[in-house]
C-alpha positions in Angstrom: 2.8 27.4 -19.3 1.4 30.1 -17.0 -2.2 29.2 -15.9 -3.0 27.0 -18.9 -4.3 23.5 -18.0 -1.5 20.9 -18.1 -2.5 17.7 -19.8 -0.4 14.6 -20.3 -2.0 12.5 -22.9 0.9 10.2 -23.8 4.1 9.2 -22.1 7.2 7.5 -23.3 9.5 5.5 -21.1 13.1 5.0 -22.4 14.5 1.7 -21.2 12.7 -1.6 -20.7 14.7 -2.8 -17.7 13.2 -3.7 -14.4 12.4 -0.1 -13.5 11.5 1.2 -16.9 9.0 -1.7 -17.6 7.4 -1.3 -14.2 7.0 2.5 -14.6 5.3 1.8 -17.9 3.1 -0.7 -16.2 2.0 1.8 -13.6 1.3 4.4 -16.3 -1.1 2.0 -18.0 -2.6 1.1 -14.6 -3.6 4.8 -14.6 -5.0 4.5 -18.1 -2.3 6.7 -19.6 -1.2 5.9 -23.2 2.4 4.7 -22.9 5.2 3.8 -25.2 8.1 1.7 -23.9 11.4 2.0 -25.8 14.3 -0.4 -25.8 17.3 -1.3 -28.1 16.2 -3.0 -31.3 16.1 -6.8 -31.4 16.8 -8.9 -34.5 15.8 -8.0 -38.0 12.7 -10.3 -37.9 11.3 -8.5 -34.9 12.9 -5.1 -34.0 10.7 -4.9 -30.9 11.7 -8.3 -29.6 13.6 -6.9 -26.6 10.8 -4.7 -25.4 8.1 -7.4 -26.0 10.2 -9.7 -23.8 10.3 -7.1 -21.1 6.5 -6.6 -21.3 5.9 -10.4 -21.1 8.0 -10.6 -17.9 5.7 -8.1 -16.2 3.1 -10.9 -15.9 5.5 -13.1 -13.9 6.8 -10.5 -11.5 5.7 -10.4 -7.8 4.3 -8.3 -6.5 2.4 -7.7 -9.7 3.3 -4.5 -11.5 0.0 -4.5 -13.4 -3.4 -3.9 -11.8 -4.8 -6.6 -14.2 -2.9 -8.7 -16.6 -4.8 -7.4 -19.7 -3.2 -3.9 -19.1 0.1 -5.3 -20.6 -1.5 -5.1 -24.0 -1.9 -1.3 -23.6 1.9 -0.8 -23.5 3.0 0.1 -27.0 6.4 -1.4 -27.8 9.0 0.8 -29.6 12.7 0.8 -30.4 15.3 3.5 -30.8 16.1 2.8 -34.5 12.6 3.0 -36.0 10.4 4.9 -33.6 12.1 8.0 -32.3 9.7 10.1 -34.4 6.9 9.0 -32.0 8.5 11.0 -29.2 7.0 14.2 -30.7 3.6 12.9 -29.7 4.6 12.5 -26.1 3.9 15.1 -23.4 6.3 13.4 -20.9 9.3 11.3 -21.5 10.9 9.3 -18.6 14.4 8.0 -19.1 15.0 4.8 -17.0 18.1 3.2 -18.5 21.1 1.9 -16.5 22.8 4.2 -14.0 25.7 5.2 -16.2 26.2 8.9 -16.8 27.8 8.4 -20.2 25.0 6.1 -21.4 22.4 8.5 -20.3 24.1 11.5 -21.9 24.5 9.6 -25.2 20.8 8.7 -25.2 19.8 12.4 -24.5 21.8 13.6 -27.4 20.1 11.0 -29.6 16.5 11.7 -28.6 16.6 15.5 -28.0 16.0 16.4 -31.7 12.8 14.3 -31.7 11.2 16.0 -28.7 8.4 18.5 -28.9 9.0 22.0 -27.5 6.2 21.1 -25.0 7.7 17.8 -23.9 8.8 17.4 -20.3 11.9 15.1 -20.1 12.7 13.5 -16.7 15.4 11.1 -15.6 14.5 8.3 -13.2 18.1 8.2 -11.9 18.4 7.2 -8.3 21.4 9.4 -7.5 23.3 10.8 -10.5 23.6 14.6 -10.8 20.6 16.1 -12.5 22.6 19.2 -13.4 25.3 17.1 -15.1 22.7 15.1 -17.0 21.0 18.4 -18.1 24.2 19.4 -19.8 23.6 16.8 -22.5 20.4 18.6 -23.5 20.1 21.6 -25.9 20.0 24.7 -23.8 16.5 25.6 -25.1 15.1 22.4 -23.7 16.7 22.4 -20.2 13.9 24.3 -18.6 11.7 21.2 -19.2 14.3 18.8 -17.7 14.3 17.4 -14.2 14.7 14.2 -12.2 11.7 12.1 -11.2 13.0 9.2 -9.1 10.5 6.4 -8.6 11.1 3.7 -6.0 10.9 0.0 -6.6 8.3 -1.4 -7.1 6.8 1.7 -8.8 3.2 0.6 -8.5 3.4 0.1 -4.7 6.0 2.5 -3.4 4.4 5.8 -2.6 7.5 8.1 -2.8 8.6 9.9 -6.0 11.5 12.4 -5.6 11.2 15.4 -7.9 14.6 17.0 -8.5 15.1 20.2 -10.5 18.1 21.2 -12.4 19.3 24.8 -12.3 17.4 25.6 -15.5 14.1 23.8 -14.6 11.0 26.0 -15.0 9.1 26.2 -11.7 5.7 26.0 -13.4 6.8 22.8 -15.2 7.7 21.2 -11.9 4.5 22.3 -10.3 2.3 20.8 -13.1 4.4 17.6 -13.2 4.0 17.3 -9.4 0.2 17.6 -9.7 0.2 14.9 -12.4 2.3 12.5 -10.3 0.1 13.1 -7.2 -3.3 12.6 -8.7 -2.9 10.5 -11.8 -0.1 8.2 -10.5 -1.1 8.3 -6.8 2.4 9.3 -5.5 3.7 11.3 -2.6 6.1 13.9 -3.9 9.2 15.2 -2.1 11.3 17.9 -3.8 14.9 16.9 -3.4 18.1 18.9 -4.0 20.6 17.8 -6.6 22.9 15.9 -4.2 24.2 12.3 -4.5 21.4 9.8 -3.9 19.0 12.6 -3.1 17.1 12.3 0.2 15.6 8.9 0.8 18.5 6.7 -0.4 21.0 9.1 1.2 19.5 8.7 4.6 18.1 5.2 4.3 21.3 3.7 2.9 23.4 5.5 5.5 21.2 4.0 8.2 21.7 0.5 6.7 25.5 1.0 6.6 25.6 2.4 10.1 23.6 -0.6 11.4 25.9 -3.0 9.5 28.9 -1.2 11.1 27.6 -1.5 14.6 26.5 -5.1 14.0 30.2 -5.9 13.3 31.4 -3.9 16.3 29.0 -5.7 18.7 29.5 -9.1 17.1 25.9 -9.7 16.3 24.6 -12.1 13.7 22.7 -10.8 10.7 19.5 -12.5 11.9 19.8 -10.9 15.4 20.2 -7.5 13.9 17.1 -8.0 11.8 15.1 -9.1 14.8 16.1 -5.9 16.5 15.8 -3.4 13.6 12.5 -4.4 12.1 8.9 -4.0 13.3 10.1 -3.6 17.0 11.5 -0.1 16.1 8.8 0.8 13.6 10.5 -0.3 10.4 9.5 -3.0 7.9 9.8 -6.6 8.7 12.6 -6.8 6.2 14.7 -4.7 8.7 18.3 -4.3 7.6 19.9 -7.4 6.0 16.6 -8.7 4.5 16.1 -5.2 3.0 19.5 -5.6 1.4 18.4 -8.9 -0.1 15.1 -7.3 -1.4 16.9 -4.4 -2.9 19.6 -6.6 -4.4 23.1 -6.8 -3.0 24.6 -5.6 -6.3 22.2 -2.7 -6.5 22.9 -1.7 -2.9 26.6 -1.9 -3.6 26.2 0.4 -6.5 24.4 3.0 -4.4 27.1 2.7 -1.7 29.9 3.1 -4.2 28.1 6.2 -5.6 28.1 7.7 -2.1 31.8 6.8 -1.6 32.8 8.4 -4.9 30.5 11.4 -4.8 30.8 12.3 -1.1 34.6 12.3 -0.3 34.2 15.0 2.3 31.3 13.4 4.1 32.2 13.2 7.9 30.9 9.6 7.9 32.8 8.7 4.7 34.4 5.6 6.2 30.9 4.0 6.4 30.6 4.2 2.6 32.3 0.9 1.8 30.8 -2.3 0.5 31.7 -4.8 3.3 34.0 -7.7 2.2 31.4 -10.3 3.0 28.9 -8.5 0.8 31.3 -8.2 -2.1 32.0 -11.9 -1.7 28.4 -12.8 -1.9 28.0 -10.7 -5.0 31.0 -12.3 -6.7 29.5 -15.7 -6.0 26.2 -14.7 -7.6 24.3 -14.5 -4.3 22.6 -11.2 -5.1 19.6 -11.5 -2.8 16.0 -12.4 -3.5 16.3 -12.2 -7.3 18.9 -14.9 -7.1 17.2 -16.8 -4.3 20.3 -16.5 -2.3 21.9 -13.6 -0.6 22.3 -12.8 3.1 19.4 -15.3 3.5 18.6 -18.5 1.7 15.8 -21.0 2.0 17.1 -24.5 2.4 14.7 -27.4 2.6 11.9 -25.0 3.5 13.7 -23.3 6.3 15.4 -19.9 6.3 19.1 -19.9 6.7 21.4 -16.9 7.2 24.9 -16.2 6.1 27.3 -16.5 9.1 30.5 -14.4 9.1 32.4 -16.7 11.3 32.0 -19.8 9.2 31.5 -18.0 5.8 28.5 -20.4 5.3 24.8 -20.6 6.0 23.2 -21.6 9.3 19.6 -21.8 10.5 18.2 -18.3 11.1 17.1 -17.9 14.7 17.7 -14.3 15.7 16.3 -13.5 19.1 15.7 -10.3 21.1 16.2 -10.1 24.8 12.7 -10.3 26.5 13.3 -7.1 28.5 14.3 -5.2 25.4 11.4 -6.6 23.4 9.0 -5.5 26.1 10.6 -2.0 26.2 10.3 -1.6 22.5 6.7 -2.8 22.3 5.1 -1.1 25.2 7.1 1.9 26.4 6.7 5.5 25.3 9.5 7.1 23.3 11.0 9.0 26.2 11.3 6.0 28.4 12.4 3.8 25.5 15.4 6.0 24.6 16.3 6.6 28.2 16.8 2.8 28.7 18.5 2.4 25.4 21.0 5.1 26.2 21.7 4.0 29.8 21.2 0.2 29.9 24.2 -2.1 30.0 22.6 -4.8 27.8 24.4 -5.1 24.5 21.2 -5.0 22.4 20.2 -1.8 24.0 23.6 -0.2 23.5 23.5 -1.4 19.9 20.2 0.2 19.2 21.2 3.5 20.8 24.3 3.6 18.6 22.3 3.1 15.5 19.8 5.8 16.4 22.5 8.2 17.6 24.3 8.0 14.3 21.1 8.5 12.4 20.1 11.6 14.4 23.6 13.0 14.1 23.8 12.4 10.4 20.4 13.8 9.6 21.0 16.9 11.6 24.4 17.6 9.9 23.2 16.9 6.4 19.6 18.3 6.4 20.3 21.7 5.0 22.4 20.3 2.1 19.9 17.6 0.9 16.4 18.8 1.8 14.4 22.0 2.2 13.0 21.1 5.7 12.6 18.4 8.3 9.2 17.4 6.8 10.7 16.5 3.4 13.4 14.4 4.9 11.1 12.5 7.3 8.5 11.9 4.6 11.1 10.8 2.1 12.4 8.2 4.5 9.0 7.0 5.6 7.6 6.7 2.1 10.8 5.4 0.5 11.9 2.9 3.2 8.7 2.1 5.0 9.5 3.5 8.4 6.6 4.3 10.7 8.3 7.6 11.6 11.1 9.6 10.1 14.3 10.4 12.0 13.3 13.8 13.2 9.9 12.6 14.2 11.5 9.9 16.4 13.9 12.5 17.8 11.1 15.0 18.6 8.9 12.3 20.3 11.8 11.1 22.4 12.6 14.6 23.7 14.5 16.9 21.5 16.7 18.5 24.2 17.6 15.3 25.9 18.7 13.6 22.7 20.8 16.6 21.8 22.6 16.3 25.2 23.3 12.6 24.7 24.5 12.9 21.2 26.7 15.8 22.3 28.2 13.7 25.1 28.9 10.8 22.7 30.7 13.2 20.3 32.8 14.5 23.1 33.7 11.0 24.3 34.5 9.8 20.8 31.6 7.2 20.9 30.1 8.8 17.9 31.7 7.8 14.5 32.1 11.5 13.6 33.5 14.4 15.6 31.5 16.8 13.6 29.5 19.0 16.0 25.7 19.3 15.8 24.6 22.3 13.7 23.5 25.5 15.6 19.9 25.1 14.5 19.6 21.9 16.5 20.5 23.9 19.7 18.1 26.6 18.8 15.2 24.1 18.7 16.4 22.6 22.0 16.2 26.0 23.6 12.8 26.8 22.3 9.6 26.4 24.3 8.2 23.8 21.9 11.3 21.7 21.3 9.7 20.6 18.0 10.7 20.6 14.3 7.2 19.6 13.3 4.3 21.8 14.4 0.8 22.5 13.1 2.3 25.7 11.5 4.9 23.8 9.5 8.3 22.1 9.7 11.7 23.6 10.4 13.7 24.8 7.5 17.3 25.6 8.6 18.2 27.7 5.5 15.4 30.1 6.4 15.5 29.6 10.1 11.7 29.3 10.2 8.8 26.8 10.0 7.8 26.0 6.4 4.1 25.2 5.8 3.1 22.3 3.6 2.9 22.9 -0.2 0.1 25.2 -1.3 -0.2 23.7 -4.8 -3.8 23.4 -5.8 -3.5 19.6 -6.1 -3.1 19.3 -2.3 -6.5 20.8 -1.7 -7.8 17.4 -2.7 -6.0 15.8 0.3 -8.5 16.6 3.1 -6.3 14.6 5.5 -2.8 14.2 4.2 -0.3 11.8 5.7 0.8 13.7 8.8 3.8 13.9 11.1 4.4 13.9 14.8 3.4 17.4 16.0 0.7 17.9 13.4 -2.7 17.6 14.9 -5.7 16.4 12.9 -9.3 16.7 13.8 -11.7 14.7 11.8 -14.5 17.2 11.4 -17.4 17.7 13.8 -19.1 14.7 15.5 -22.7 14.0 14.8 -22.8 11.0 17.1 -20.2 8.5 18.3 -20.1 5.2 20.2 -17.6 2.3 20.6 -18.5 1.0 17.1 -18.6 4.1 14.8 -18.3 7.8 14.6 -20.6 9.8 12.3 -19.2 13.2 11.5 -19.0 16.0 8.9 -16.8 18.7 7.6 -18.1 22.2 8.0 -18.8 22.8 4.3 -21.8 23.4 2.1 -22.1 19.9 0.5 -23.9 18.5 3.6 -22.3 15.1 3.2 -22.1 13.0 6.4 -19.2 10.6 6.9 -19.2 7.4 8.9 -16.0 5.8 10.2 -15.7 2.6 12.2 -14.0 2.5 15.6 -13.4 -1.2 15.8 -10.1 -3.0 15.3 -9.4 -3.6 11.6 -12.8 -2.0 11.2 -14.5 -5.3 11.7 -18.2 -5.5 11.6 -20.3 -6.7 14.6 -23.9 -6.1 15.6 -23.2 -2.7 17.2 -21.5 -1.5 14.0 -24.5 -2.7 11.9 -27.0 -1.1 14.2 -25.0 2.1 14.1 -24.9 2.1 10.3 -28.7 1.9 10.3 -28.8 4.7 12.8 -26.4 6.8 10.6 -28.6 6.2 7.6 -31.7 7.4 9.5 -29.8 10.5 10.7 -28.5 11.2 7.1 -32.0 10.8 5.6 -33.3 13.5 8.0 -30.5 16.0 8.0 -27.9 15.3 5.3 -27.8 14.9 1.6 -25.5 11.8 1.4 -23.5 9.4 3.5 -19.9 8.3 2.8 -18.4 5.3 4.6 -14.7 6.2 4.9 -12.1 5.0 7.4 -9.4 7.4 8.8 -6.8 4.7 8.0 -6.9 1.4 6.1 -8.3 -1.1 5.9 -11.9 -0.4 4.8 -13.0 -3.5 6.7 -11.5 -6.9 7.5 -15.1 -8.3 7.6 -17.5 -9.8 10.2 -16.7 -9.9 13.9 -19.2 -12.1 15.7 -18.1 -10.9 19.1 -19.8 -7.7 20.3 -17.5 -4.8 19.5 -15.8 -3.7 22.6 -12.8 -1.8 21.3 -12.6 1.8 22.4 -12.7 4.5 19.8 -9.4 5.8 18.5 -8.2 8.9 20.1 -8.3 12.2 18.2 -5.1 12.7 16.3 -4.8 9.0 15.5 -2.3 8.9 12.6 -2.9 6.7 9.6 -0.1 4.3 8.8 2.2 5.5 6.0 1.3 3.9 2.7 4.6 2.2 2.4 4.1 0.6 5.8 0.6 -0.4 4.9 2.1 -2.0 1.7 4.3 -4.1 4.0 1.1 -5.1 5.9 -0.8 -6.2 2.8 2.0 -8.1 1.1 0.8 -11.0 3.2 -2.5 -10.8 1.4 -1.3 -10.5 -2.2 1.0 -13.5 -2.4 -1.8 -16.1 -2.5 -5.5 -16.1 -2.1 -5.1 -18.8 0.6 -2.9 -16.7 2.7 -5.3 -13.9 2.5 -8.1 -16.1 3.7 -6.1 -17.3 6.6 -5.1 -13.8 7.7 -8.6 -12.6 7.3 -9.9 -15.5 9.4 -7.6 -14.6 12.2 -8.8 -11.0 12.1 -12.5 -12.0 12.2 -12.1 -12.8 15.8 -15.1 -15.2 15.8 -13.8 -17.8 18.3 -16.1 -17.0 21.2 -19.3 -16.8 19.3 -18.6 -19.9 17.1 -16.8 -22.3 19.4 -19.2 -21.7 22.3 -22.0 -22.6 19.8 -23.8 -19.3 20.2 -25.7 -20.0 17.1 -28.6 -17.8 18.1 -26.3 -14.9 18.3 -24.8 -15.8 14.9 -28.3 -16.1 13.4 -29.2 -12.7 14.8 -26.0 -11.2 13.3 -26.8 -12.6 9.8 -30.2 -11.1 10.0 -28.6 -7.8 11.0 -26.3 -8.0 8.0 -29.2 -8.4 5.7 -31.1 -5.5 7.2 -28.0 -3.3 7.0 -27.1 -4.2 3.5 -30.7 -3.5 2.3 -30.6 -0.2 4.3 -27.5 0.9 2.4 -29.1 -0.1 -0.9 -32.5 1.5 -0.4 -31.9 4.5 1.7 -33.4 7.8 0.6 -29.9 9.4 0.4 -27.0 8.2 -1.8 -24.5 5.9 0.0 -20.9 5.8 -1.0 -18.3 3.3 0.1 -14.8 4.9 0.0 -12.5 1.9 0.0 -8.8 1.7 0.7 -6.9 -1.5 1.4 -8.8 -4.6 2.5 -12.5 -5.0 2.1 -13.2 -8.6 3.0 -16.3 -10.7 3.7 -18.9 -8.5 5.2 -16.9 -5.4 4.3 -17.0 -6.4 0.7 -20.8 -7.0 0.9 -21.3 -3.5 2.3 -19.3 -2.1 -0.7 -21.5 -4.1 -3.1 -24.7 -2.7 -1.5 -23.8 1.0 -1.5 -25.0 3.0 -4.4 -21.5 3.8 -5.5 -18.0 2.7 -4.5 -14.9 4.9 -4.8 -11.8 2.7 -4.4 -8.1 3.3 -4.4 -6.2 1.2 -6.9 -4.6 -0.6 -4.0 -7.9 -2.0 -2.7 -8.0 -5.7 -2.0 -11.6 -6.8 -2.1 -13.1 -10.2 -1.8 -15.7 -12.6 -0.3 -13.3 -15.0 1.5 -15.7 -16.9 3.7 -15.4 -20.2 1.8 -11.8 -20.5 2.9 -12.9 -21.2 6.5 -15.8 -23.4 5.7 -18.6 -20.8 5.3 -20.3 -18.8 2.6 -21.1 -15.1 2.2 -24.3 -14.4 4.2 -24.6 -10.6 4.1 -26.1 -10.5 0.7 -23.0 -11.4 -1.3 -24.4 -14.5 -2.9 -27.7 -12.6 -3.6 -25.8 -9.8 -5.3 -23.9 -12.1 -7.6 -27.2 -13.9 -8.5 -28.7 -10.6 -9.2 -25.8 -9.5 -11.4 -26.1 -12.8 -13.3 -29.8 -12.3 -13.9 -29.3 -8.7 -15.1 -26.7 -9.9 -17.6 -28.5 -13.1 -18.6 -27.7 -14.6 -21.9 -30.9 -15.2 -23.8 -32.7 -15.1 -20.5 -30.5 -17.7 -18.9 -28.5 -16.4 -15.9 -26.3 -19.5 -15.6 -23.5 -18.7 -18.1 -22.7 -15.6 -16.0 -23.5 -17.3 -12.7 -21.0 -20.1 -13.1 -18.1 -17.6 -13.1 -19.5 -15.8 -10.0 -19.8 -19.2 -8.3 -16.2 -19.9 -8.9 -15.3 -16.4 -7.5 -17.1 -17.2 -4.2 -16.2 -20.9 -4.0 -12.6 -20.2 -4.6 -12.7 -17.2 -2.2 -11.0 -15.1 -4.9 -9.4 -11.9 -3.7 -9.1 -9.0 -6.1 -5.6 -7.8 -5.9 -6.5 -4.3 -7.2 -9.6 -2.2 -7.7 -9.4 -3.0 -11.5 -9.4 -6.7 -10.8 -12.4 -6.2 -8.4 -14.3 -4.9 -11.4 -13.4 -7.9 -13.4 -14.5 -10.3 -10.6 -17.7 -8.4 -10.0 -17.0 -7.0 -6.5 -17.1 -3.5 -8.0 -19.3 -2.2 -10.7 -17.7 -1.0 -14.0 -19.3 2.4 -13.1 -17.4 2.6 -9.8 -14.6 5.1 -9.5 -10.9 4.2 -9.0 -8.7 6.8 -7.3 -4.9 6.5 -7.6 -3.9 8.5 -4.5 -5.4 7.3 -1.2 -5.2 10.7 0.3 -7.6 12.0 -2.3 -10.1 9.3 -1.7 -12.4 11.2 0.7 -12.4 14.3 -1.6 -13.5 12.2 -4.6 -16.1 10.2 -2.6 -17.7 13.4 -1.2 -17.7 14.9 -4.8 -19.5 11.7 -6.0 -22.0 11.9 -3.2 -22.7 15.6 -3.9 -23.2 14.9 -7.6 -25.6 12.1 -6.9 -27.6 14.3 -4.5 -27.6 17.1 -7.0 -29.4 14.9 -9.6 -32.4 14.5 -7.2 -31.3 11.1 -6.0 -33.9 8.3 -5.5 -33.0 4.8 -4.5 -33.4 2.0 -7.0 -36.7 0.2 -7.1 -36.7 -3.1 -5.3 -36.2 -6.1 -7.5 -39.3 -8.3 -7.3 -38.7 -10.7 -10.1 -35.2 -12.3 -10.4 -34.9 -15.3 -12.8 -33.0 -18.2 -11.2 -30.7 -20.9 -12.6 -32.6 -23.3 -10.4 -32.1 -27.1 -10.1 -30.5 -27.4 -13.5 -27.8 -24.9 -12.5 -27.3 -26.7 -9.2 -27.0 -30.1 -11.0 -24.4 -28.7 -13.5 -22.2 -27.2 -10.8 -22.6 -30.3 -8.6 -21.4 -32.5 -11.4 -18.2 -30.5 -11.6 -17.8 -30.7 -7.9 -18.2 -34.5 -8.0 -15.4 -34.7 -10.6 -13.1 -32.5 -8.4 -14.0 -34.7 -5.4 -13.4 -38.0 -7.1 -10.1 -36.6 -8.5 -9.1 -35.8 -4.9 -8.8 -32.1 -5.7 -11.3 -31.2 -3.0 -12.3 -32.8 0.3 -15.7 -34.1 1.3 -16.3 -30.9 3.3 -15.1 -28.7 0.4 -17.7 -30.6 -1.7 -20.4 -29.8 0.9 -19.5 -26.1 1.0 -19.5 -25.9 -2.8 -23.0 -27.5 -2.9 -24.4 -25.0 -0.4 -23.0 -22.1 -2.4 -24.4 -23.4 -5.6 -27.8 -24.1 -4.0 -28.0 -20.5 -2.8 -26.7 -18.8 -5.9 -28.9 -20.8 -8.2 -32.0 -19.9 -6.2 -32.7 -23.3 -4.6 -34.5 -26.3 -6.0 -36.7 -24.4 -8.4 -37.4 -24.7 -12.1 -34.9 -22.7 -14.2 -36.3 -19.3 -14.9 -38.6 -19.2 -11.9 -38.9 -15.7 -10.5 -38.0 -14.8 -6.9 -37.2 -11.6 -5.0 -34.1 -10.5 -3.0 -35.6 -11.8 0.3 -35.7 -15.3 -1.2 -32.0 -15.3 -1.7 -31.3 -13.8 1.7 -33.3 -16.6 3.4 -31.3 -19.1 1.4 -28.1 -17.5 2.5 -29.1 -17.5 6.1 -30.2 -21.1 6.1 -27.0 -22.3 4.3 -24.7 -20.3 6.6 -26.3 -21.6 9.7 -26.1 -25.2 8.4 -22.4 -24.9 7.6 -21.5 -23.1 10.9 -23.2 -25.9 12.8 -21.0 -28.6 11.2 -18.2 -29.9 13.2 -15.8 -29.7 10.3 -16.4 -26.0 9.7 -15.9 -25.3 13.4 -12.7 -27.3 13.3 -11.5 -25.3 10.3 -12.2 -22.0 12.0 -10.7 -23.0 15.3 -7.6 -24.5 13.6 -7.1 -21.4 11.5 -7.5 -19.0 14.4 -5.0 -21.0 16.5 -2.3 -21.9 13.9 -2.8 -19.5 11.0 -2.7 -22.6 8.7 -5.5 -24.2 6.6 -7.2 -27.4 7.7 -8.1 -30.0 5.1 -10.8 -32.0 6.7 
């Protein structure tokens, strides 16, 4: 392959099970032509099995497809009729069941149909890549490797790339580049050892935690309360994670470790507990069976109880002192208390961490190239805030070494295996760090290994970083409590604006600062990109004056997998999204104290800022990752261009708390409807946009945001969030290079007028009389319709943007002054639940 450009035009996925079908879904999310193979169905429809698998994608949660229509892009195929199609494929991913004999039989069957240029990769989660490669003709083995996606493939950032002994290094490099940019993944090169890196360490940690839970006599719910977010892990913690993975799937991984690792010093951990096997035998497989360690009974969560062998109400509690320690103490103090305290919960947590540190230190050289790869694999694959070595380093490397050594000597540790010599070498060094700005420690070479120098990583201006790796976000142009304007010292002269507020909410100071940044950019820069150093893009308006202090330099973005845990709350239902958003808007003081003048001033500021973004003399780019709600969405709509990650969740959610968009959102949809009017009538388009706003619809992907109208079809979607700034800056530079001029102000916008209002109002009346909406819902809908239709005017009347903005302002102020809207906001902020009034 040498330096030739590597292009993947078409991919085949072999196996239409849960993983295979979802991998195919993610490939078409990325606009890659994809074939999905499965065993043939009946004679009438040989593709019946694969079509059924594709149909199931629409019902799965979280959704594997960015938009439902993508399912039609997956081309069904079967092994009896369609193997000849494999010659057209540049990449083939095998994703059938984890049976070595089945996989090898399939390889023998498909190998004659592969092109000499085809890369063949197995999605095995732990079988030997070298043993699998033996089933391939020798002349093809240099293009064979493992490519282990994590479930669900669309959302999980990690992909482990595992070479076999014959794998061509250039093939792996090009495949890695494809996976990073086109599928948006974080790649870790793993060695060919059982369960590779992430599952090896993650599952060991689960088993060690389960072992100590039994030793300490803790209930499963108490263990989950201790081992979830309090220690920087997902809310699913330990036993809920087992349910999510599937108890049968977890048991398979454990058995693989038991059989493949007979000499592992912790081998006695590698047993499926009797209680787990009993649940599996009874069909209680976890979430997919709606019963596992946990079960919902009459709307309440119950947990399996070892003592009674039945379910009881889940009520796991954490000692208040331990909770305070875990929430507010630094890592050194935290581990000192856990190691020395007499409280059972503290001793339990120390035992869990001690075993983890001990195991990772002993196994590192065999399973990974360096400490960075192990930490990132665990973070990205299991959703931890920090990897094991990061935690160890932050807690004081030398002190942890001494404590682990003492526990080994006193037989408290589950293994008498001594710590490896490299651990002591780090402890005796001046830095006592395995992660540094120069690289991460690689025991095989006894030196620090820098990050990968593959060209694809030049696109990641600020990659996901580890403890010990400092990051400076360019050079400051100006900064205050609300924003920081800065730049990278390069020739493109693109300025970057980042918000300093919590959840990047928007208050008056943020808006004034945006206008100041635009003025500065017009004078001294060629373009302005709005980009946040970590998600979300913006949770929307904050009617309190922004008082949050700016983030310290070196603030580390949340790992993608952790962020995915955060936004799961937003992708289950639109209503839950609205409620969470309302809590984050933090409007209580301004609203409940009836500071309506302040609210009015803020709405005016929104209008000024939105128009400044639209009509500035330099191109403005919104670089969106994660949530862009309410006012954040309106800013995106007013920038000249948006560059959004696929996992961007964009929407105007104000109607959910009794309001309407008042930062230009209603105006923008009215303008879109007018531009795409059917025979001069904007209403056919407008009625769909009305529904989007009135129902507070949230786009659950950037693709869906285009469908709903929050993004333009010309806006760019980026698969890898760490490439977002690179692409946004490139877009800004390209626009500046063309001799950018802002769009001309729209002076004549045809309105749907009173006929449009009457049509929508009639529909609202039907909904009200059918008791589908409340009286106040009816009022909110009427106000939105009045604004979007341009007020009580004759259809086709021509107005300008300012006309719509005045209507927005008036309607917003009328709604916010109503007692019922204030009740909704107050109730939502206090309880997190909707109020139907």
